[in-house]
N, C-alpha and C positions, 0 to 999 in steps of 0.2 A: 382805835382802841387807846385809851388813855388810863393812867393810873397814878395815884399819889399815895405815898406813905408818910406819916406824920406822927409827932409826939409832943404832948403838952408837958410843961415843966412841972406843974402842980395840978392837983385835983384830978377830975375825970376828963376823959378826952372828949372834945367837942365833936362836931360833924363836919365833913366837907359838903358845903351847901351847893357848890356848883363846879363843874368842869367844862371848859370851853375851848374850842379852837378858834384863834383869831382875837385873843384878848379878852378884856372884861365885857365888851359889848359884842363878842362874837357869837358862834353857833354852839348852842348847848349840846352836851352828850347826857346820856341816860345812864344813872348808876345801875350796874348789873349785879344784883344781889345786895346783901347787907354788908356793913363794915366787917372787916376781919381784924380781930385782936391779935397783936404780936406779943405773946406772953402776958406779963402783968404790969408792965412799966408805963401804963398810960400811953400806949402806942397802938395805932391803927392803920389799916390799909384799905383802900377802895379801888374798884375797877369801874370804868366808865366806857361806853361804846356808842357809836353812831353809825348808821348806813343812810346815804352815802357819806363818805369822808370828805374832807376839803380837797380842793384842787390847787395845785401850786404850793408854794412855801406858806407856812402859817406858824403861829405860836400857840403854846398850851398855857391855859390859865386856870388856877384853882382858887376857890374861895372857901373860907372856913368860918364857922360860927364863932369861934374865938380864936385869937392868935396862937398858933402852935410854937413850941420851943424851936422846932427845926422841922424840915420836910424835904422830900425828894420826889420829883415827878419825871415820869418816862412816857413816851407815846410812840406808836408805831402805826402804819396805814397798810392794810392788806387789800389786794386786788381780787376780783372775781367773787366777792361775797354777795350773797342774796341780799337784795335791797329791802325786802319785806320782812324776812326772818333771818337776820344775820347770824344769830347764834342758836344752835340746835339743842344745846345742853350745857350744863356746867357741873363741876365737881370741886370739892374743897379738900385741903390737907393742911396740917401744920405739925410742927415738931420743935425739938430743942436738942442742944448738945453742949456739954461743958468740958473745959480743959482740952480742947482740940485746936489744931492749926487750921482746920477746914472740916467742912461737913457738907453732905449732899442734901439739898432741899428738892423734894419731888411731888408730883401730883398725877394720879391716874384717873382717867375718865373711861367709862364704858359706853356702849351703844354707838360706837364709831362705825363708819362705812370705810372700808380700805381706800386709801388715797386721800381721805379727808384731812384737812389741816386742823391741828389742835394748837391753840396758843394759851400760854399760861402767864399769869401775873404773880410775881413773887415779892413778898414783903419781909424784910428781915431786920433785926435789932440786935445790938450787943451792949450790954452795960459796961463793957471793958473798953468801949470806943475804939477808934482806930480801925474801923472796918476797911478792907480792901475791896476792889471791884471784883464781883463774882466771875468765875470762868466757866467756859463751855464744857459740857459733858457729851461724850460721844452718843450720837442718836438724837440729840437736841440741838437746835440752832439758838444761840443766844443773840438776840437782836439789839438789846439795848439795856443799859443799867445806869443808875444814878445813886450816889452817896451824898448825904448832907454835907455841906462845906462848913457847917457851924462847929461840930464836935465830932463828926464821923461816927455817929451811933446808930444811925438808920439808913435804910436804902430800899430800893425797888428795882425790879428787873422784869424784862419781857423775853420769853423764849418760846419756841414752837417746835413741832415735829409733824411728820406726816404718818397718819395711822397706817399700819400694815395689816391690822386685823380689826376685830371688834373692840379692842381697847388700845389706849395709847397712854404713854407715860412721858411727861416732860420733866427735865431735871437741870439744875444749875449746881455749881459748887461754890458755897460760901467761903470767904477767905478773910484773914486778918493780917495786919501788919506787924502784930505782936507774935511772940512764940506760941501762945495759946490764947483762947478766949471762949467766952459763953455765947452761943447763938440762940436766938428764938426766931422762928419764921412761920409764915402762913403762905398759902398758895391757892389760886382759883384757876382752874383750867376751863376753857370755852371751845366747844366744837363749833367751828366756823362754816356755816352753811353755804355750799358752793365753792368755798375756797380750796381748791385742790392744790396739786404741787406747783403753783405758779411762782412768780417773783414777789418779793416785798419791796416796794419802791421807795419807802421813806421811813425814817425813824429819827427820834429825837429824845433828849432828856435834859433835865435842868435840876438845880438843887438850890432852891431859895432858902434863905435863913434871916 
């Protein structure tokens, strides 16, 4: 599973044209669903996945149709996933909050089988800059996050949970290094076919700018 959040400085947001493991000539991932807009400031996020994943150490690579002002990339590998149909279903959510020191971003997916692993990609933006790393919420495991190192206005995170019933909610808490901030966020949840309560062996993130 790989994801990238990005923002263009002017005009409309372009597209992430490729996401690969192993560099620019590496293995292609497939985009899962359409781009998710993060509020209105020319910012987007995308989710990419592939089964099987790479073995051993690797790098994540994203290409764009136009150079973004800033971007953040995160990736995680899950074991036990069905190699033919890795994703059983998806669900989206989005939200915003103003004048707060922190806020919860969450996404709920239905149709789950108890014991099934649900992973969520989160994309978040703050026009106030100086975003802090998100923190874990009880009931969800925050696996990885990345904040852009250019101006600190955009970020992405991967979290997951194990479904205890026919629905599951994945949450993270968004944070700022300022007293208060405005947050805009979007999230996409994926039900991983066959990925029960096993381990997560690898995770990584980066913040090119």
